[in-house]
FITI-627978 format. One record per residue (C-alpha): residue in one letter; z, x, y. Coordinates in steps of 0.5 Angstrom, whole numbers, padded with zeros to 4 digits, always signed. Example, Ala and Ser with C-alpha at 12.3 -4.5 7.8 and 13.67 -1.06 7.14 Angstrom:
2
A+0016+0025-0009
S+0014+0027-0002
This chain:
480
M-0094+0281+0224
T-0099+0277+0228
D-0097+0272+0234
S-0099+0266+0230
N-0094+0268+0224
H-0089+0269+0230
D-0090+0262+0232
A-0090+0259+0226
V-0083+0263+0224
R-0080+0261+0231
R-0082+0253+0230
E-0079+0253+0223
N-0072+0256+0225
L-0072+0251+0231
M-0073+0245+0226
R-0068+0248+0221
A-0063+0249+0227
R-0064+0242+0229
A-0063+0239+0222
N-0056+0243+0221
A-0054+0240+0228
D-0055+0233+0226
R-0051+0234+0220
S-0045+0237+0223
V-0044+0231+0228
A-0041+0227+0223
P-0039+0220+0224
P-0032+0219+0225
V-0028+0216+0219
S-0024+0210+0220
Y-0018+0208+0216
P-0018+0201+0216
F-0010+0198+0216
R-0008+0195+0210
G-0002+0192+0212
R+0003+0198+0212
W+0003+0205+0215
T+0001+0211+0212
R+0004+0218+0213
R-0002+0219+0218
H+0000+0213+0222
W+0007+0215+0222
A+0006+0223+0224
H+0001+0220+0230
A+0006+0215+0232
S+0012+0221+0232
V+0007+0226+0236
L+0006+0220+0242
T+0013+0218+0242
T+0015+0225+0244
M+0010+0227+0249
G+0012+0220+0252
V+0020+0222+0253
L+0018+0229+0255
L+0014+0226+0261
A+0019+0221+0263
A+0024+0227+0264
I+0020+0232+0267
V+0016+0228+0272
P+0022+0225+0276
G+0025+0232+0277
F+0019+0235+0280
S+0019+0228+0284
S+0026+0229+0287
L+0025+0237+0288
L+0019+0236+0292
D+0023+0231+0297
H+0026+0237+0300
P+0024+0243+0303
I+0024+0249+0299
G+0030+0252+0303
H+0034+0246+0302
V+0035+0245+0295
G+0041+0242+0292
A+0044+0242+0300
Q+0050+0237+0298
R+0056+0241+0299
M+0064+0240+0297
T+0069+0243+0302
L+0076+0245+0299
A+0082+0246+0304
L+0085+0253+0302
N+0092+0255+0304
L+0091+0262+0306
P+0097+0267+0307
K+0099+0268+0314
L+0097+0275+0317
D+0102+0280+0317
K+0104+0281+0324
R+0105+0288+0322
A+0098+0290+0321
G+0094+0295+0324
R+0087+0293+0323
A+0085+0287+0320
G+0084+0288+0312
D+0086+0295+0312
D+0094+0294+0311
H+0096+0296+0304
W+0104+0295+0304
Q+0107+0298+0297
T+0115+0297+0296
V+0119+0302+0292
T+0126+0301+0290
L+0130+0308+0290
K+0133+0309+0283
P+0139+0313+0281
G+0137+0321+0282
Q+0131+0319+0286
T+0130+0323+0292
L+0125+0321+0298
S+0121+0327+0297
G+0120+0325+0290
V+0118+0318+0293
F+0113+0321+0297
E+0110+0325+0292
E+0109+0319+0287
L+0105+0316+0292
G+0101+0322+0294
I+0103+0322+0301
P+0102+0329+0304
Y+0108+0334+0305
D+0107+0334+0313
Q+0108+0327+0314
L+0115+0328+0310
A+0117+0333+0314
L+0116+0329+0320
V+0121+0324+0317
M+0126+0329+0315
Q+0126+0332+0322
H+0126+0325+0326
P+0133+0326+0330
K+0135+0318+0329
I+0133+0318+0322
K+0136+0324+0319
P+0143+0320+0319
T+0140+0314+0316
L+0137+0318+0310
R+0143+0322+0308
K+0146+0315+0307
L+0140+0313+0302
R+0143+0310+0296
P+0140+0307+0289
G+0137+0300+0291
T+0135+0302+0298
E+0128+0299+0299
L+0123+0303+0302
S+0116+0300+0304
F+0110+0304+0306
N+0103+0302+0309
L+0098+0306+0305
P+0091+0304+0308
A+0085+0305+0303
D+0083+0312+0306
G+0089+0315+0303
S+0093+0316+0309
V+0100+0313+0311
R+0100+0309+0317
A+0108+0307+0317
M+0114+0307+0313
R+0120+0302+0313
L+0127+0302+0311
E+0129+0295+0309
P+0136+0293+0310
G+0141+0296+0304
P+0147+0301+0303
G+0147+0305+0309
I+0141+0302+0312
G+0145+0296+0316
D+0142+0289+0317
T+0136+0291+0321
P+0130+0294+0318
I+0127+0301+0321
E+0120+0302+0322
L+0117+0309+0323
E+0109+0309+0325
F+0105+0315+0324
N+0101+0317+0329
G+0098+0324+0328
E+0103+0329+0329
A+0108+0324+0332
L+0113+0319+0329
R+0114+0313+0333
E+0121+0309+0331
H+0122+0301+0333
A+0126+0296+0330
V+0123+0290+0326
P+0125+0283+0329
V+0129+0279+0324
E+0129+0272+0324
V+0136+0269+0322
T+0137+0262+0321
T+0144+0258+0319
R+0143+0251+0316
T+0148+0246+0313
V+0145+0244+0307
V+0147+0239+0301
L+0146+0241+0294
T+0147+0236+0289
G+0146+0235+0281
E+0149+0233+0275
V+0154+0237+0271
G+0150+0238+0265
K+0152+0242+0259
S+0156+0247+0264
L+0158+0245+0271
F+0158+0253+0272
A+0151+0254+0270
S+0149+0247+0274
A+0152+0250+0280
R+0149+0257+0279
K+0142+0254+0279
L+0143+0250+0285
G+0145+0257+0288
L+0152+0257+0288
G+0156+0263+0287
S+0163+0265+0284
A+0166+0264+0291
Q+0164+0257+0291
L+0165+0255+0284
N+0173+0258+0285
Q+0173+0253+0291
L+0171+0247+0287
T+0176+0248+0281
D+0182+0252+0284
E+0182+0249+0291
M+0179+0242+0292
F+0179+0239+0285
K+0184+0242+0281
Y+0189+0237+0281
D+0184+0231+0280
I+0180+0233+0275
D+0181+0237+0268
F+0174+0241+0268
D+0175+0242+0261
S+0175+0235+0259
D+0174+0230+0264
L+0167+0231+0266
S+0161+0229+0262
E+0154+0231+0262
H+0151+0225+0267
D+0157+0226+0272
R+0154+0228+0279
F+0157+0233+0284
S+0155+0235+0291
V+0157+0240+0296
V+0156+0242+0303
V+0155+0249+0305
D+0152+0253+0311
Q+0147+0258+0308
T+0144+0264+0312
W+0137+0266+0312
K+0134+0272+0314
N+0126+0273+0315
G+0125+0267+0310
Q+0130+0270+0305
L+0137+0267+0303
V+0142+0272+0304
N+0149+0269+0304
T+0152+0262+0302
G+0158+0260+0306
P+0165+0257+0303
V+0164+0249+0301
L+0165+0245+0307
A+0165+0238+0303
A+0164+0236+0296
T+0164+0230+0292
F+0164+0229+0284
T+0162+0222+0281
V+0166+0222+0275
D+0166+0215+0270
G+0163+0212+0277
K+0169+0214+0281
L+0168+0218+0287
K+0173+0224+0288
S+0172+0228+0295
A+0175+0234+0299
F+0173+0236+0306
R+0175+0243+0309
Y+0178+0243+0316
M+0182+0248+0320
R+0189+0246+0321
D+0193+0251+0325
G+0188+0256+0325
K+0187+0256+0317
P+0182+0253+0313
E+0185+0247+0308
Y+0182+0242+0304
F+0184+0235+0305
T+0182+0228+0302
A+0178+0223+0306
D+0184+0220+0309
G+0187+0226+0311
R+0192+0228+0305
S+0192+0235+0304
L+0190+0238+0297
R+0194+0244+0297
R+0200+0244+0293
P+0206+0248+0295
F+0206+0252+0289
I+0201+0253+0283
R+0204+0251+0276
M+0200+0256+0273
P+0199+0263+0276
I+0194+0264+0271
P+0188+0259+0271
Y+0187+0256+0264
A+0192+0260+0261
R+0195+0257+0254
L+0203+0255+0255
T+0206+0259+0249
S+0214+0258+0250
G+0217+0253+0255
F+0224+0252+0259
G+0230+0252+0255
G+0234+0254+0249
R+0230+0258+0243
Q+0230+0263+0238
H+0229+0270+0242
P+0222+0273+0238
V+0225+0280+0239
L+0232+0280+0239
G+0232+0275+0234
R+0238+0271+0236
F+0239+0264+0240
R+0239+0265+0248
M+0236+0261+0254
H+0229+0262+0256
K+0230+0261+0263
G+0222+0261+0265
V+0216+0259+0261
D+0211+0264+0258
Y+0203+0264+0258
A+0199+0267+0253
A+0193+0271+0256
G+0189+0278+0255
T+0192+0284+0257
G+0189+0285+0264
T+0188+0278+0266
P+0190+0277+0274
I+0196+0274+0276
Q+0196+0270+0282
A+0202+0268+0287
A+0205+0261+0286
G+0205+0260+0293
D+0205+0263+0300
A+0211+0268+0300
R+0214+0275+0302
V+0214+0280+0296
A+0221+0282+0295
F+0221+0286+0289
V+0216+0291+0285
G+0218+0295+0280
R+0221+0295+0273
Q+0227+0291+0271
G+0230+0292+0263
G+0227+0286+0259
Y+0222+0284+0264
G+0218+0290+0264
N+0214+0291+0270
V+0216+0285+0274
V+0214+0282+0281
I+0219+0277+0285
L+0216+0273+0291
D+0221+0270+0296
H+0218+0263+0299
G+0223+0261+0304
G+0228+0256+0303
G+0232+0259+0297
K+0226+0259+0293
T+0223+0265+0289
T+0219+0266+0283
L+0219+0272+0278
Y+0213+0275+0274
G+0214+0279+0268
H+0211+0284+0263
M+0206+0286+0267
S+0201+0291+0265
R+0200+0294+0272
F+0201+0292+0279
A+0196+0290+0284
K+0196+0293+0291
I+0202+0290+0294
R+0209+0293+0297
P+0216+0290+0298
G+0216+0286+0305
Q+0209+0284+0305
R+0206+0277+0306
V+0202+0274+0301
A+0198+0268+0301
Q+0198+0263+0295
G+0193+0265+0290
T+0193+0272+0292
V+0193+0277+0286
I+0199+0281+0285
G+0199+0284+0278
Y+0196+0284+0271
V+0198+0281+0264
G+0201+0286+0260
S+0207+0287+0254
T+0212+0291+0258
G+0219+0290+0256
L+0221+0286+0251
A+0215+0282+0249
T+0211+0281+0242
G+0204+0281+0245
P+0201+0280+0252
H+0203+0274+0256
L+0206+0272+0263
H+0214+0270+0263
Y+0214+0266+0269
E+0221+0264+0273
F+0222+0259+0278
R+0229+0259+0282
V+0232+0255+0287
N+0238+0259+0291
G+0239+0263+0285
V+0239+0257+0280
H+0233+0257+0274
M+0229+0251+0274
N+0223+0249+0270
P+0217+0250+0273
L+0213+0245+0270
K+0218+0239+0272
M+0218+0242+0280
T+0216+0236+0284
L+0216+0239+0291
P+0213+0235+0297
P+0206+0236+0299
P+0204+0239+0306
A+0204+0234+0312
P+0198+0230+0312
L+0193+0230+0318
S+0195+0225+0324
G+0193+0224+0331
E+0187+0227+0334
S+0187+0232+0328
L+0186+0226+0324
V+0181+0223+0329
A+0176+0229+0329
F+0177+0230+0321
K+0175+0223+0320
S+0169+0224+0324
Q+0167+0230+0321
T+0168+0227+0314
R+0164+0221+0315
R+0158+0225+0317
A+0158+0229+0311
L+0159+0223+0306
D+0153+0220+0310
K+0149+0226+0309
I+0151+0227+0301
R+0149+0220+0300
E+0143+0220+0303
V+0141+0226+0299
E+0144+0224+0292
D+0140+0217+0293
V+0133+0221+0294
V+0135+0226+0288
F+0137+0221+0283
Q+0132+0216+0285
L+0127+0221+0283
D+0130+0223+0277
D+0131+0215+0275
E+0123+0214+0277
R+0121+0220+0272
V+0125+0217+0267
A+0122+0210+0267
S+0115+0213+0268
A+0116+0217+0262
P+0112+0215+0255
A+0117+0212+0250
Q+0119+0217+0245
P+0119+0214+0238
A+0125+0213+0234
P+0126+0219+0229
A+0125+0217+0222
H+0131+0217+0218
K+0130+0220+0211
K+0133+0217+0205
G+0138+0221+0201
């Protein structure tokens, strides 16, 4: 093809390309608004609105981010005060003490404890051969607590024998140092506090008292010594009656180890205050009312607390012999083995067996007064001539002699004449007087003020909680 032909073809192609380009750039198509939006209008509006919302949310975020240097993003902080545990002064290196406590079980040995904890035998041998520790190790009993300082490296740093059976009152700590063993006593912080414990009787006085930390000794003092003649604990008390006691508590290293006898106590029964206070007279503890009258009685009417009277004093048909004869005492039914108490301070006059009485104890209270306790199953550890205090257990209920079942036959005699124990009215001990009364009332006043102070706080808080509690809707009554 000649050059002229090439030029003609190129010019023709260029003209065609220009014509095609002019046709491809078509004028925009307009859609005139005719009074309502079409689907296309709604689609465009939705896209534009979404883009606007995204920009409004993103731009301020970038703006605030750029206001801070890179290393200070989110520089605002909240500081919390945490109550961290106190560091153990026994610790060797900080963070490297791991104490574990083991309580010895029946049949468990020290070597078994070492093996269980993975402590090497040579360190057990050090303990076993220590001259001062050997006697203590022989006294180890079930319930003894052993504590071990076991660092993370698998060794044993120290061993402690906590107070317990055969250990004494002071912990013993053994510190391992290579092949040596060093012993030192762990300091014990002992404090005694006089406290007021107060609460409501609730459904059970015994359960409520135990929740406050009172034991059986303190409960017996309340019911058998202090308020025995003023309160019927089976029927007088209601759930909302209040009681308070003052006791001395002994604490060792922050743990309660002993609660002493009740020093003072009050019961508020049906709004009436009843109080009793402990005071030493002639070297012996005794309980008194607020005005110094003794709460102690010369004789206990019922040598078995809360027993059931089954036969009174006087003539009756004998249940075994079947004939009418004088019943010279009173009978209290109780289960075999129930403890029997001495009715008053006395000297033991007789312990043994007497005909129809079976196993019997006779006590001489002086002034011609004696008491007899029959049908016992066995005697307590008493002997003739021995002095016993009121309330001392002298024997146990049984059915020896002429008896149809287990019970106590109780007699009261004055100069050999049988008297009805339930109708005996003997004068109470003399009240406090003079300097003793002044000192007693001073103690009483302080105790009552403290009891009122604690009760005001405790029961005011309880009343506020009840008042602030949301009212509960009354239960709907079902129609029968």
